[in-house]
N, C-alpha and C positions, 0 to 999 in steps of 0.2 A: 488439562488443557494444552500443556506443552507437547504431549504425545499426539494429541489431535492436530495441533498446528504442524507438526512434522509430517503427518500423514496427508493433510490437506494441501499444504503449501509446498508443492513440488516446484522445482525450478521453472517448469513450463507454466504452472499456475501463477507463480510470482510474476513472470513476464507478462502474462495476460492481465493481472491486476494492475501492474505498472502502466500498461497501455491504456487501460480503462481510466486510471487516475489522470493520465496525461490528457485524454480526451475530455474528461470532466473539467480539468484545469483550463482547457481552451474555451469551454463553455462559460466558465466563471470569468475569464478574461473578457469575453465578448459582452458579458453582463456588467463588467466593471467592478466586480467584487474582490477588491484587493486583499482583504483579510482572509477570505476563503481560499484565494490563490496561494497565499503563504502557507496555509494549513495543508493544502493538497501537495504543494511542492515538498513540504517537510515529510509527509508520508511517503512520497516517491523516493526521496533520498534515503529514508530510513529503511526501506525494504528492497530497493532495486538490486542490490548486490548481496542480498542475504544468503548465507550458506548454511545457517543453523536456525530454521524457522521456529523451532521449539524454544529458542533462547531470545527471540524477538518479542518484546512485550506488546508491540502493536499487533502483530499477527496472532499472538496468544489471546489478546483481548478481542480480536475479531471472532475467534472461535467461541469465546464465552458468550 
């Protein structure tokens, strides 16, 4: 899974995923779901500056 994460999550793909998570977070804010906003924000912070996707457990688990 680590090798798969390295192949799938290129810097461009990570940027796209972060943008999608930010859009999702805005939808959650509009719905007033504070718990889900926290989880989305945590995911954003955990991956947005990732340089080694194969070592990021969130991205590896997405591959699984």
